[in-house]
C-alpha positions as CSV (number, residue, x, y, z in Angstrom):
1,M,2.3,17.8,0.6
2,K,6.1,18.2,0.2
3,S,7.6,16.5,-2.9
4,I,11.2,15.5,-3.6
5,A,12.6,14.3,-6.9
6,I,14.9,11.2,-6.7
7,S,16.6,9.5,-9.6
8,G,17.1,5.7,-9.5
9,S,18.5,2.9,-11.6
10,A,16.8,-0.4,-12.4
11,R,18.7,-3.4,-10.9
12,Q,19.3,-6.4,-13.1
13,N,20.8,-8.5,-10.3
14,V,19.0,-8.6,-7.0
15,G,21.2,-11.0,-4.9
16,K,22.8,-10.2,-1.6
17,R,26.2,-9.7,-3.1
18,D,24.9,-7.1,-5.6
19,A,23.1,-5.3,-2.7
20,K,26.3,-5.2,-0.7
21,E,28.3,-3.7,-3.6
22,L,25.6,-1.1,-4.1
23,R,25.7,0.0,-0.5
24,Y,29.5,0.2,-0.7
25,E,29.0,2.7,-3.6
26,G,26.6,4.8,-1.5
27,Q,23.5,3.4,-3.2
28,V,20.5,1.8,-1.4
29,P,18.7,-1.2,-2.9
30,A,15.0,-0.5,-3.2
31,V,11.8,-1.8,-4.6
32,L,8.8,0.0,-6.1
33,Y,5.4,-1.7,-6.0
34,G,1.8,-0.9,-6.1
35,S,1.0,-0.9,-9.8
36,G,0.8,-4.7,-10.2
37,T,4.5,-5.1,-11.0
38,Q,7.5,-4.8,-8.8
39,T,10.5,-2.8,-9.9
40,H,13.9,-3.4,-8.3
41,L,16.1,-0.3,-8.3
42,S,18.8,1.5,-6.5
43,V,18.9,5.1,-5.3
44,S,21.5,7.3,-3.7
45,A,21.6,7.2,0.1
46,A,22.2,10.9,0.1
47,D,19.0,11.5,-1.9
48,L,17.0,9.6,0.7
49,K,18.0,11.7,3.7
50,P,15.4,14.5,3.3
51,V,12.7,11.8,2.8
52,L,13.6,9.5,5.7
53,Y,15.0,11.8,8.4
54,T,11.9,14.0,8.8
55,P,8.7,13.5,10.7
56,E,6.7,14.7,7.7
57,V,5.2,12.6,4.9
58,V,7.1,13.3,1.7
59,F,6.0,12.4,-1.8
60,V,8.8,11.1,-4.0
61,E,9.0,11.9,-7.7
62,L,10.9,8.8,-8.8
63,N,12.7,8.8,-12.0
64,I,13.9,5.3,-12.9
65,D,16.0,5.4,-16.0
66,G,13.6,8.0,-17.5
67,K,10.4,6.4,-16.3
68,K,8.7,8.6,-13.8
69,S,6.5,7.5,-10.9
70,K,4.9,9.2,-7.9
71,A,5.6,7.3,-4.7
72,I,6.0,7.4,-0.9
73,V,8.4,5.4,1.3
74,Q,6.2,2.6,2.8
75,D,9.1,1.0,4.7
76,A,12.8,1.5,5.4
77,Q,15.2,-0.9,7.0
78,F,18.2,0.4,8.9
79,H,21.5,-1.3,9.9
80,P,21.2,-2.2,13.6
81,L,24.7,-0.9,14.4
82,T,25.4,1.9,12.0
83,D,21.8,3.2,11.6
84,L,22.5,3.5,7.9
85,V,19.5,2.8,5.6
86,I,20.0,-0.6,3.9
87,H,16.7,-1.1,2.0
88,V,13.7,1.0,1.0
89,D,10.2,0.0,-0.1
90,F,8.5,2.6,-2.3
91,L,4.7,2.4,-2.8
92,E,3.6,3.8,-6.1
93,L,0.8,6.3,-5.9
94,N,-2.3,6.5,-8.0
95,D,-4.4,9.6,-7.7
96,D,-7.7,7.6,-7.5
97,K,-6.4,4.8,-5.2
98,E,-6.4,5.1,-1.4
99,V,-3.2,4.4,0.5
100,S,-2.5,4.0,4.2
101,V,0.2,6.3,5.6
102,N,1.5,7.2,9.0
103,I,0.9,10.9,9.5
104,P,2.6,12.9,12.3
105,V,0.5,14.4,15.2
106,T,0.9,18.1,16.0
107,L,-0.2,19.3,19.3
108,T,-1.6,22.9,19.2
109,G,-2.5,25.4,21.9
110,T,-1.8,25.2,25.6
111,S,-3.3,22.7,28.0
112,P,-4.8,24.3,31.2
113,G,-3.9,21.0,33.0
114,V,-0.2,21.5,32.1
115,K,-0.4,25.2,33.3
116,M,-1.6,23.9,36.7
117,G,1.5,21.6,36.9
118,G,0.1,18.5,35.3
119,K,2.4,16.3,33.1
120,L,1.8,15.9,29.4
121,V,2.0,12.4,28.1
122,Q,1.8,11.9,24.3
123,K,1.1,8.2,23.6
124,L,0.8,8.4,19.8
125,R,3.1,10.6,17.7
126,K,1.7,9.3,14.4
127,L,-1.7,8.1,13.2
128,R,-2.4,5.6,10.4
129,V,-4.5,7.4,7.8
130,K,-6.2,6.0,4.7
131,A,-7.0,8.4,1.9
132,T,-6.2,9.2,-1.8
133,P,-2.8,10.8,-2.2
134,N,-4.3,14.3,-2.7
135,N,-6.4,14.1,0.5
136,L,-3.6,13.0,2.8
137,P,-2.9,15.6,5.5
138,Q,0.6,16.9,6.1
139,S,0.0,16.5,9.8
140,I,-2.9,15.9,12.2
141,E,-3.5,18.8,14.6
142,V,-4.8,17.9,18.1
143,P,-5.9,21.0,20.1
144,M,-5.0,21.1,23.7
145,E,-7.1,24.0,25.0
146,S,-9.6,21.7,26.8
147,L,-7.1,19.3,28.3
148,E,-7.4,19.4,32.1
149,V,-5.5,17.2,34.5
150,G,-6.8,13.7,34.2
151,K,-8.3,14.2,30.8
152,S,-7.1,12.8,27.4
153,V,-7.8,13.1,23.7
154,R,-8.7,9.8,22.0
155,V,-8.6,8.9,18.3
156,A,-12.4,9.0,18.1
157,Q,-12.3,12.8,18.8
158,V,-10.2,13.5,15.8
159,Q,-12.1,14.1,12.6
160,L,-10.5,14.3,9.2
161,K,-12.0,15.5,5.9
162,D,-11.9,13.0,3.1
163,A,-9.6,10.7,5.1
164,K,-10.1,7.9,7.6
165,I,-8.0,7.2,10.7
166,L,-7.3,3.4,11.0
167,N,-6.1,3.4,14.7
168,N,-8.4,2.0,17.3
169,S,-10.9,4.8,18.1
170,D,-10.4,4.2,21.9
171,D,-6.6,4.7,21.7
172,T,-5.3,7.7,23.6
173,I,-3.3,10.2,21.6
174,V,-2.4,12.6,24.4
175,S,-3.3,13.0,28.1
176,V,-2.4,15.2,31.1
177,V,-1.7,13.2,34.2
178,M,-1.1,14.5,37.7
179,S,2.6,15.1,38.3
180,R,4.3,14.2,41.5
181,A,4.8,17.8,42.5
182,L,1.1,18.6,41.9
183,R,0.0,15.5,43.9
184,Q,2.2,16.5,46.7
185,A,0.9,20.0,46.7
186,E,-2.7,18.8,46.8
187,Q,-1.9,16.4,49.6
188,E,-0.3,19.2,51.6
189,A,-3.2,21.5,50.9
190,A,-5.6,18.7,52.1
191,K,-3.5,18.2,55.3
192,A,-3.4,21.9,56.0
193,A,-7.2,22.1,55.5
194,K,-7.7,19.2,57.9
195,G,-5.3,20.8,60.5
196,G,-7.3,24.1,60.3
197,K,-10.6,22.3,61.1
198,K,-9.5,21.0,64.5
């Protein structure tokens, strides 16, 4: 799992005015929780970019005024107009304690259904996974080699070692549906076959 070091400063004042001033200075108000106590802090918006703007799960080595913690971003709030990050929740990690994290899905191989002209529909791009930090996968690979037109891969078909998927087991991750062009071609082929029988 990728790891990025970020330095933060503990916040004494946690009011809205203080948060606004921090953002003006290029800092982002944040909170670190998970060990029983909450720590309010601020981190540089620039430092957060490689953590937030990636589909991957990234471990954060947080250094708050010399005190180090291992964490992940559990939630981030963005400004509705500017899309700038305005608040981050860090969850402190403990090697023995399970955490729930959204892990990206990676489709591997080629679907025979797509080769035939079917349309690939990916319903889930991330899966919620529960595991200890060291057992969290970087991504979840879903093989496509058996995906024919009209078939789908459900959550229940994905098995992870030392980790549990929390999504509903019946949820569809990816499916191949009949495209308009393929349906048309099949209808025309059926018409032609009927015409030939007369």
